[in-house]
TORKOLVO-986006 format. One record per residue (C-alpha): residue in one letter; x, y, z. Coordinates in steps of 0.1 Angstrom, whole numbers, padded with zeros to 4 digits, always signed. Layout:
<atoms>
AXYZ...
</atoms>
This chain:
<atoms>
M+1574+1396+1649Q+1549+1427+1635V+1564+1422+1599T+1558+1383+1604T+1516+1386+1608T+1515+1411+1581G+1530+1392+1558S+1509+1364+1568N+1474+1384+1559Q+1493+1397+1531I+1496+1359+1521K+1462+1344+1532R+1444+1377+1510C+1462+1367+1479L+1453+1326+1482F+1416+1340+1485I+1416+1364+1461L+1435+1335+1435L+1415+1312+1446W+1376+1332+1447G+1395+1344+1406C+1395+1308+1397C+1362+1296+1406A+1345+1331+1388C+1368+1319+1359S+1355+1280+1367K+1318+1294+1360L+1328+1315+1337Y+1345+1291+1312A+1320+1260+1328Q+1306+1234+1303H+1270+1232+1296T+1248+1208+1289I+1208+1208+1268K+1190+1169+1268G+1158+1168+1251T+1130+1142+1237V+1111+1146+1206Y+1078+1136+1202Q+1055+1131+1175K+1028+1153+1183D+0995+1135+1174T+1007+1102+1180R+1025+1108+1209K+1054+1086+1196T+1092+1097+1202L+1109+1106+1168T+1141+1088+1160G+1162+1107+1134A+1151+1145+1142A+1180+1169+1134V+1187+1189+1163L+1206+1225+1155L+1216+1246+1181Y+1223+1288+1170D+1237+1313+1187E+1225+1351+1184K+1245+1359+1150A+1226+1330+1137R+1258+1309+1134I+1257+1269+1141K+1274+1257+1172A+1261+1225+1177Q+1241+1198+1155T+1232+1167+1170Q+1198+1136+1160S+1178+1126+1181D+1184+1087+1189E+1162+1053+1184K+1142+1065+1216G+1139+1100+1208N+1165+1115+1231F+1196+1137+1222A+1220+1157+1244I+1243+1182+1231N+1277+1185+1251N+1302+1212+1264I+1281+1246+1252Q+1294+1278+1272P+1266+1302+1286G+1249+1327+1262F+1217+1328+1240Y+1208+1299+1216R+1181+1294+1195L+1172+1256+1190L+1159+1238+1161V+1144+1203+1160S+1132+1196+1128F+1114+1163+1115M+1106+1154+1074G+1070+1160+1069N+1064+1180+1103R+1069+1215+1117T+1100+1229+1127E+1103+1239+1164M+1124+1268+1182I+1135+1275+1216P+1144+1307+1227V+1172+1286+1251E+1195+1305+1277I+1227+1293+1292N+1240+1306+1329G+1266+1293+1355R+1230+1287+1377I+1225+1258+1355K+1246+1225+1342T+1221+1210+1328L+1191+1221+1311T+1164+1193+1298F+1133+1193+1271S+1115+1164+1282Y+1092+1167+1261I+1093+1190+1223Q+1063+1184+1203L+1063+1185+1163S+1031+1192+1149P+1026+1174+1114S+1020+1198+1081I+1005+1196+1047S+1027+1223+1037L+1062+1223+1050S+1063+1250+1073R+1096+1262+1088V+1120+1292+1107E+1137+1300+1079V+1171+1315+1090K+1189+1336+1062A+1226+1337+1077D+1252+1301+1076R+1216+1288+1065P+1236+1247+1064L+1242+1232+1034M+1238+1192+1043S+1217+1176+1071I+1217+1142+1085R+1188+1120+1083K+1188+1080+1098D+1215+1072+1073T+1206+1102+1047I+1224+1124+1039E+1215+1153+1025F+1225+1182+1004N+1204+1217+0997A+1208+1226+0958G+1203+1266+0967E+1234+1266+0987L+1256+1254+0955P+1248+1281+0927S+1258+1277+0893L+1257+1295+0861P+1226+1294+0837N+1226+1261+0816A+1244+1239+0839N+1236+1202+0840M+1235+1182+0867H+1272+1169+0870E+1284+1208+0875L+1259+1204+0905I+1275+1177+0921E+1309+1190+0917K+1300+1219+0941I+1292+1189+0968P+1321+1183+0997G+1332+1142+0992L+1312+1136+0960T+1333+1129+0924M+1324+1112+0890D+1359+1095+0875E+1367+1090+0836N+1347+1071+0834G+1315+1086+0844N+1315+1070+0880L+1297+1083+0906F+1316+1078+0940Y+1306+1096+0979L+1337+1098+0997G+1354+1071+0981A+1319+1044+0985P+1307+1035+0946I+1272+1044+0938K+1252+1016+0926E+1219+1033+0917L+1205+1066+0907F+1169+1077+0920I+1148+1104+0910D+1121+1115+0937G+1125+1086+0958R+1121+1062+0927S+1147+1044+0907L+1160+1056+0872L+1193+1036+0868Q+1205+1003+0880N+1236+0989+0890M+1251+1021+0868S+1286+1021+0851S+1282+1048+0841A+1257+1086+0852K+1279+1111+0832R+1253+1116+0801V+1223+1112+0821M+1240+1140+0848E+1240+1162+0814I+1209+1153+0801L+1192+1174+0836K+1196+1207+0843A+1215+1221+0877D+1178+1244+0881L+1154+1215+0887A+1177+1199+0920D+1161+1211+0951K+1177+1189+0971I+1203+1158+0966Q+1207+1127+0990I+1230+1099+0998S+1222+1070+1016D+1233+1030+1022K+1221+1010+0992K+1200+0984+1009N+1187+0948+1000I+1149+0940+0997S+1142+0933+1034G+1154+0970+1038I+1186+0962+1051T+1220+0973+1043E+1243+0943+1040P+1274+0947+1066G+1307+0946+1049K+1289+0962+1015N+1300+1006+1008E+1281+1011+0985K+1253+1039+0982V+1225+1055+0962L+1219+1084+0953N+1185+1104+0953I+1176+1134+0930V+1146+1155+0950V+1130+1176+0918K+1115+1210+0933D+1077+1216+0929E+1081+1246+0899M+1098+1216+0876K+1070+1194+0875K+1049+1210+0851G+1050+1208+0810V+1083+1185+0790R+1120+1204+0789G+1144+1195+0763T+1170+1207+0738V+1175+1205+0706T+1212+1212+0691A+1228+1209+0657G+1268+1217+0652Y+1290+1221+0621G+1330+1224+0614T+1362+1218+0598H+1371+1194+0584D+1328+1176+0580R+1326+1176+0617Y+1293+1173+0630N+1272+1174+0662A+1235+1167+0662G+1212+1155+0693T+1178+1164+0713T+1176+1156+0752F+1141+1158+0767N+1127+1152+0800L+1094+1148+0818L+1094+1149+0858R+1060+1149+0872K+1051+1134+0907K+1048+1099+0898I+1069+1093+0868T+1103+1105+0853V+1108+1102+0817L+1146+1111+0796G+1151+1110+0769D+1185+1112+0749V+1194+1113+0707L+1233+1117+0693A+1250+1118+0663N+1290+1131+0659N+1317+1124+0647N+1336+1151+0668N+1349+1124+0696T+1324+1133+0722Q+1297+1114+0740S+1279+1154+0746D+1261+1173+0729A+1274+1212+0706G+1252+1225+0734T+1272+1212+0765N+1303+1226+0776Y+1329+1206+0768A+1349+1210+0803I+1382+1184+0800S+1381+1157+0824F+1417+1143+0837N+1417+1115+0799G+1408+1145+0779F+1364+1144+0770N+1374+1128+0735Q+1382+1091+0729Q+1411+1077+0710G+1414+1074+0674T+1388+1097+0653N+1349+1078+0666K+1319+1084+0647I+1286+1076+0670F+1247+1075+0669N+1230+1073+0704F+1192+1069+0713S+1182+1060+0752T+1155+1065+0772Y+1155+1063+0809T+1111+1059+0823T+1101+1058+0864M+1069+1056+0875E+1046+1049+0901V+1021+1023+0888S+0996+1024+0916K+1006+1027+0946K+1017+0993+0952I+1040+0989+0915K+1068+1012+0901L+1085+1006+0873T+1116+1012+0854V+1125+1006+0820N+1156+1021+0803L+1161+1008+0761R+1189+1022+0743H+1208+1018+0709Q+1242+1029+0703E+1262+1025+0677Q+1305+1032+0674D+1325+1036+0638M+1364+1038+0653T+1395+1044+0628S+1431+1044+0649N+1465+1043+0642D+1483+1026+0670V+1521+1022+0681Q+1529+0994+0709E+1565+0994+0723R+1564+0961+0742E+1595+0946+0767N+1590+0914+0776I+1612+0904+0805L+1631+0877+0809S+1665+0867+0831G+1690+0888+0828N+1677+0905+0797S+1643+0909+0776T+1629+0913+0742F+1612+0937+0729Y+1581+0940+0704H+1576+0966+0685S+1541+0970+0669N+1520+0999+0644T+1485+0992+0639Q+1458+0999+0614N+1425+1000+0636H+1387+0997+0620Q+1360+0985+0645V+1318+0991+0643N+1299+0985+0672K+1268+0982+0676L+1243+0972+0709N+1207+0973+0712G+1192+0964+0753G+1166+0974+0777I+1167+0974+0813M+1130+0968+0833F+1133+0969+0869M+1097+0963+0887E+1095+0967+0928I+1058+0956+0940Q+1048+0962+0979P+1011+0951+0979D+1014+0956+1019I+1042+0964+1045N+1053+0935+1049N+1060+0920+1018K+1074+0932+0985I+1083+0911+0955I+1113+0932+0927V+1118+0915+0892A+1141+0932+0870A+1155+0919+0838N+1183+0923+0812V+1186+0920+0777I+1212+0932+0759R+1228+0917+0715E+1256+0932+0706T+1275+0931+0670K+1312+0935+0668E+1331+0942+0637V+1372+0953+0640N+1399+0952+0612K+1435+0952+0619K+1463+0953+0598R+1499+0952+0616L+1536+0956+0610Y+1556+0945+0642N+1592+0931+0646T+1610+0918+0677T+1643+0921+0689S+1667+0909+0715G+1683+0930+0743R+1716+0941+0718M+1688+0948+0694D+1690+0920+0672T+1664+0912+0653L+1645+0881+0662N+1612+0882+0641S+1595+0906+0614G+1563+0906+0600M+1527+0918+0592L+1489+0903+0608N+1456+0916+0594T+1431+0903+0617N+1391+0907+0604D+1374+0897+0632S+1333+0903+0635A+1311+0887+0670V+1277+0884+0681N+1279+0886+0717K+1240+0884+0734T+1235+0884+0774L+1199+0878+0789D+1196+0880+0825A+1167+0875+0846N+1157+0883+0883I+1130+0872+0909S+1133+0891+0946Y+1107+0882+0974S+1108+0892+1008H+1083+0888+1037K+1084+0905+1071F+1060+0889+1100G+1045+0906+1131K+1075+0900+1151T+1101+0934+1142G+1135+0915+1126R+1118+0881+1117I+1125+0885+1077L+1123+0857+1051S+1142+0867+1013L+1138+0839+0983N+1159+0848+0954A+1157+0832+0923G+1181+0846+0895M+1195+0832+0853K+1223+0843+0834N+1224+0835+0798G+1258+0843+0774W+1261+0837+0737Q+1297+0846+0721D+1292+0842+0684N+1328+0850+0666Y+1346+0846+0633Q+1378+0853+0631L+1407+0858+0593N+1441+0858+0603L+1468+0864+0578S+1504+0867+0591E+1542+0865+0578N+1562+0859+0601Y+1601+0864+0595V+1622+0847+0620F+1661+0859+0616H+1676+0837+0647P+1691+0814+0647L+1687+0806+0611I+1664+0826+0585S+1631+0812+0579A+1595+0820+0571D+1566+0816+0581T+1526+0821+0564I+1494+0814+0585H+1465+0822+0569Q+1436+0812+0594H+1401+0811+0597V+1387+0802+0631D+1355+0803+0642P+1349+0804+0685K+1314+0801+0699N+1313+0802+0743N+1277+0797+0755V+1276+0801+0796R+1240+0796+0817D+1241+0803+0855L+1213+0796+0873M+1208+0813+0910L+1188+0803+0936S+1191+0812+0977T+1168+0818+1009S+1178+0838+1038Y+1160+0840+1072S+1169+0861+1101E+1153+0860+1139P+1155+0885+1165V+1168+0867+1200G+1166+0891+1226K+1167+0927+1230Y+1194+0934+1204W+1202+0899+1197A+1198+0886+1158L+1206+0851+1140A+1203+0846+1104I+1206+0817+1083N+1217+0822+1042Y+1213+0792+1014A+1226+0797+0981Y+1226+0770+0955E+1241+0779+0918N+1248+0756+0884L+1275+0776+0862L+1277+0754+0825T+1298+0765+0804N+1300+0753+0771N+1331+0759+0745R+1340+0753+0705Q+1365+0764+0682N+1368+0751+0648T+1400+0760+0629S+1409+0755+0592D+1441+0764+0576F+1437+0776+0539D+1456+0750+0513I+1475+0769+0486F+1469+0736+0461S+1438+0732+0469H+1428+0768+0472D+1404+0758+0503Y+1399+0756+0540V+1416+0724+0555P+1406+0717+0599N+1434+0722+0619D+1428+0695+0644S+1456+0709+0664L+1433+0746+0668T+1398+0727+0668Y+1380+0717+0704R+1354+0715+0721F+1342+0705+0756D+1321+0718+0789S+1321+0725+0829R+1297+0727+0849V+1301+0741+0879V+1276+0733+0906N+1272+0745+0948H+1258+0742+0973T+1265+0770+1002V+1253+0769+1038K+1260+0806+1059P+1249+0810+1089S+1251+0849+1103I+1244+0867+1145T+1242+0897+1146Y+1240+0923+1176N+1224+0958+1168K+1226+0982+1202G+1226+1016+1178K+1257+1029+1180L+1276+0996+1178M+1264+0970+1154I+1284+0937+1148V+1280+0912+1125G+1294+0877+1124S+1293+0851+1094A+1307+0819+1090G+1299+0801+1055L+1304+0762+1043S+1305+0756+1007L+1301+0724+0987S+1314+0728+0952T+1316+0701+0921L+1336+0707+0889N+1326+0687+0856S+1348+0693+0833N+1350+0673+0800N+1373+0683+0767H+1356+0659+0740T+1384+0670+0713S+1405+0653+0734G+1388+0624+0752E+1398+0638+0787K+1372+0643+0819F+1380+0661+0851V+1361+0659+0884R+1369+0677+0914H+1351+0683+0948T+1360+0709+0969T+1348+0718+1000Y+1354+0754+1014I+1346+0778+1045D+1341+0819+1041R+1345+0838+1075A+1333+0876+1082L+1331+0893+1111N+1319+0935+1100I+1317+0961+1131A+1300+0997+1130I+1306+1021+1153K+1284+1053+1155L+1305+1079+1176D+1278+1102+1170P+1252+1106+1139Y+1280+1118+1120K+1308+1099+1123T+1312+1057+1118I+1339+1038+1123M+1338+1003+1107I+1363+0973+1107N+1357+0945+1087T+1375+0915+1080N+1364+0884+1060G+1380+0851+1048M+1367+0840+1009T+1375+0814+0988M+1376+0824+0958P+1364+0794+0927L+1382+0784+0895P+1364+0801+0865A+1359+0770+0842Q+1376+0791+0816M+1410+0788+0826L+1405+0751+0827W+1408+0748+0786P+1427+0774+0759V+1416+0812+0754N+1391+0808+0726N+1411+0835+0702N+1437+0831+0680S+1439+0870+0664N+1474+0876+0674P+1496+0840+0665L+1525+0858+0685Y+1503+0857+0717V+1489+0822+0731Q+1467+0810+0762L+1470+0775+0773G+1439+0765+0803N+1452+0746+0834P+1435+0714+0843D+1454+0714+0878L+1445+0751+0890V+1426+0750+0927N+1404+0773+0942A+1420+0806+0956F+1414+0819+0992I+1419+0859+0999N+1420+0874+1032T+1414+0911+1039L+1408+0933+1069S+1402+0968+1067V+1398+0994+1086S+1375+1025+1081Y+1365+1066+1095F+1342+1087+1078S+1327+1117+1094N+1306+1144+1074S+1293+1183+1091I+1264+1202+1077K+1292+1234+1073G+1301+1207+1043V+1331+1191+1059A+1338+1155+1050F+1365+1122+1055A+1371+1091+1051H+1397+1074+1058N+1403+1034+1049L+1432+1008+1054E+1428+0977+1041G+1451+0944+1037R+1447+0918+1017Y+1465+0882+1015F+1462+0856+0989Q+1466+0820+0990N+1466+0798+0960S+1460+0833+0940F+1460+0827+0902S+1488+0838+0880N+1506+0836+0855A+1538+0811+0837V+1548+0832+0809F+1570+0807+0782T+1591+0830+0756D+1609+0816+0734S+1640+0828+0711L+1619+0834+0685G+1596+0865+0708R+1566+0842+0711Q+1549+0843+0743V+1530+0814+0757T+1510+0822+0785K+1492+0799+0813P+1475+0801+0845I+1492+0787+0879N+1483+0788+0910V+1509+0807+0931S+1509+0814+0971G+1522+0845+0987N+1504+0876+0966W+1491+0904+0989G+1491+0943+0989I+1478+0974+1014V+1459+1004+1004D+1458+1035+1025N+1428+1054+1009N+1421+1089+1023M+1391+1118+1011L+1390+1153+1021G+1359+1173+1006F+1346+1209+1021R+1331+1240+1010I+1334+1276+1014K+1305+1292+1016H+1318+1322+1013P+1336+1329+0983G+1316+1299+0970I+1347+1274+0965T+1343+1232+0971V+1377+1212+0975N+1378+1176+0970Y+1412+1159+0983N+1426+1129+0976V+1455+1109+0981A+1464+1071+0980F+1489+1046+0983D+1492+1011+0973Y+1516+0984+0971N+1510+0950+0958R+1536+0920+0961V+1525+0896+0937L+1538+0862+0923S+1545+0847+0884Q+1568+0824+0860I+1592+0836+0833N+1610+0804+0817H+1602+0784+0844L+1617+0810+0870S+1602+0825+0900N+1597+0865+0894I+1583+0886+0921S+1571+0919+0912K+1568+0944+0938K+1541+0974+0923I+1537+1009+0943S+1513+1034+0940F+1511+1069+0948L+1482+1087+0942Q+1474+1126+0949Y+1447+1145+0933I+1430+1177+0942A+1401+1196+0924A+1387+1227+0932S+1356+1251+0923Y+1350+1288+0926N+1313+1302+0924W+1313+1343+0918R+1277+1356+0915K+1265+1328+0897T+1284+1349+0865L+1321+1334+0867E+1326+1302+0875L+1368+1283+0878T+1373+1249+0887A+1407+1229+0887K+1422+1197+0886L+1453+1189+0893G+1467+1149+0895M+1502+1130+0907D+1502+1093+0896Y+1535+1074+0910Q+1541+1042+0900G+1575+1019+0907N+1582+0982+0893M+1610+0961+0913L+1610+0930+0894S+1632+0903+0914L+1636+0878+0881Q+1663+0914+0870G+1682+0917+0901D+1652+0939+0918Y+1657+0962+0892Y+1635+0992+0901T+1616+1013+0874D+1593+1042+0879Y+1572+1068+0865I+1550+1100+0871Q+1525+1109+0849Y+1512+1150+0859R+1478+1161+0850L+1468+1198+0852T+1429+1211+0837F+1416+1245+0844N+1385+1260+0829V+1365+1287+0831N+1330+1297+0819A+1318+1332+0825W+1287+1355+0817L+1286+1387+0803P+1270+1416+0798L+1241+1411+0768D+1236+1377+0771F+1274+1371+0764N+1292+1332+0774I+1332+1328+0769G+1348+1299+0787S+1381+1279+0781S+1393+1249+0791V+1429+1237+0793Q+1449+1204+0801Y+1485+1198+0805T+1496+1161+0812K+1539+1150+0812N+1542+1114+0813T+1582+1109+0831D+1580+1071+0812A+1564+1076+0779G+1588+1106+0776A+1559+1127+0769Q+1541+1158+0773F+1511+1182+0757T+1488+1204+0762L+1451+1205+0746L+1438+1238+0749N+1396+1245+0735G+1374+1276+0739W+1343+1293+0729I+1324+1320+0728G+1282+1320+0730K+1252+1342+0724S+1221+1335+0741F+1189+1352+0727L+1150+1356+0737A+1143+1365+0772S+1147+1333+0787K+1180+1326+0763A+1159+1298+0753L+1180+1303+0720A+1220+1300+0724A+1243+1298+0695K+1282+1290+0701F+1320+1288+0682Y+1338+1264+0696A+1376+1259+0686F+1396+1226+0698D+1428+1220+0701L+1438+1255+0695L+1473+1243+0697R+1478+1210+0674Q+1492+1189+0710N+1463+1167+0716K+1479+1132+0721S+1471+1096+0739V+1502+1076+0754V+1497+1058+0779A+1522+1040+0796F+1516+1006+0818Y+1536+0984+0841G+1526+0941+0843A+1541+0920+0859T+1560+0903+0831Y+1559+0931+0806R+1562+0974+0807E+1544+0988+0779R+1539+1024+0758L+1506+1031+0737E+1505+1059+0720T+1473+1066+0698T+1462+1089+0672N+1435+1113+0682L+1416+1140+0668S+1430+1170+0662R+1423+1211+0654Y+1391+1217+0644F+1366+1248+0651M+1326+1240+0653L+1294+1271+0651S+1259+1254+0662L+1224+1265+0677T+1208+1253+0704Y+1175+1259+0715S+1160+1243+0747Y+1122+1245+0754G+1103+1240+0784R+1123+1261+0804K+1117+1281+0836G+1136+1317+0839G+1138+1349+0830K+1164+1370+0822H+1201+1363+0837P+1209+1389+0865L+1236+1410+0858P+1262+1415+0889P+1256+1452+0911A+1278+1480+0897H+1308+1486+0918
</atoms>
């Protein structure tokens, strides 16, 4: 009995101690919340998008958020301790609030946080773990000071250190896979719809940037169009750099008469930015000799041997408080020679024919153009945008080709030679004017737009070929033709849209668009007559036709926007009329088409740093008028392109799901999954005869579909200063075609992995590395689902170091292997330089290109009806000595790292 009682007491005592311990632990590890509302002190209005950071006692960032549309914010899951709460908003003083979290208070509320306006930026300095980035509404802002660069580094080298921001080998910029379509300097547009920003990024030096900002691209009404994931990039210039004129003058000369000379300048002011660039060289680069030629994945060099002369200016200014103006002018010349070896397998049922050619190319291009973009905003409710683009391009091409076609048994079907002289003048004129008016009621907007695009293409071709046919009988065919094709296109576009808010979160909109597209094609063909020694018209290859497409589209839409959730649904009805006249044959086609487009876009903001987007749409792809009649190019008589007047419009259905996230610690992630299905897709029917000639005709097919899965991860480790960008993409496409009246299904698989890393040590040593693996697979039903594939590996490694006594050394190496082309090579470059004068204003550099004499250009490609391998001669080893003088630069002698 006594034993039982004692045991019972001990059990109760143990249970009490256990319960007390659980309660103590629950209090110790309880999670707490900080809430608050942010106001502007003078106006007493709430601030939307104020940045809120929570630091611990060691000045480490523990949490981040933003105030919502009502100025409210909340930080959850905070452990007990002492903190500092920093609240900031652009143009206001930063507020720092000491915070103590203990077990007695579950929610700590700051109901009235006031931010005072400041003329000069005032902030609390937190020296440890300063955030790399911040987010204000839809703008991501990176601190350029947190991205250390070497002396003389350009803007291209700076942006490579930003997580998620990448540039491809063609100079196109992307942020988390989304294309960057416009470049701003201090909020003024410098490049509109840019196709390449690489050279501009070289003209601008890294030390002038204070902030790098990335935001969504908006239309004239200031609205991000649903379903469009396009970005703009803004470079905020340091105040001390807005004085004087900066630039470089460079000259270099090397072995084999290689030269590279040029000058750049930039003028940066509060209300005007002017960039200029003059470049002339024959060493296969678009950079001046003062730039360190860090190799990209396709090499910095162009194919063949090139001689260029480029001149360009970029100007953006505030003409007045109400007018912003951008003017870009350019002149480009290129003289290129190359030797191409082509091996092409034309796919047939059961076997194939093989086309081999060796071509000597000489091409001269000249381009003159200008872009004008003007934004007029008389008041806050009205905006006018006027844009114009003028381009004139001339081209002279001379090709001498030796070729032969063999069967699967290696029997020669034909062989011969083809000489082609082709000259062309292409002119383009684009003009566009847009007007937007915001009414007194928020969300009520009227937009008007008018645009015109004119294009003129005038060609002159002289074709001389000798084709020897061996099967079934030996015969010869000689072609000596003069071809004069011309193509004129005029496109007139008018549109208007009106949006009206209905209720607190809903809005209705309607859009009307009118398009009138006129295409005129004319081709005169003449054959040389050996008896009259003159050219005689060839009626079978002479034609003249025109096509006019008129579209009327009405598209109503409805929008639900409640801050964190935005849903946009729309449906469009289009009436299309196609009139096409073949004046040569007297045929005329008239087609009336009614079709419907649909779209549903959903954006979910989990918080200011994480977003989910779901987009589904169905869109009609109107028939291009050029597909109705033959293509106006006979430069290779073995490949003939016919037209098809029986084509109908295609329709594409897409569904995509995307997720984006950012962190002020420098971590960016994006995932995009997209599926596509085509109805009446445009494809080709290919007819291959026993002589090795191919005739291609466009057709409609149904059953084409594809899927893309793309993931991108970017992060930066401040210590020791490493930025990593990793991308993995999978792409599957099923494409239908016809070959000699037989259906062919081509299944293409692509798997791409890419990783790039950069490391900067004390602004003295910089290492960059890029590794890529591109897997391509192709299966053709016509050949019994025979599967062929290849992998292309690419590795680049760049080293750049500054040594004592202002010496600079570096090296770039690229290793490439293509398993299909059977090619692998290593391109090794290196340089040593020395800077002079107190601010390193004068630099001498000795540069060596292709030290191993292995430079090549080999490309393998899988088409729906053929496989191809193309090898092009490239520039080989040379050495160059250059001098570069930099004027107007700031800063003194580059400090060396402390001795150990």
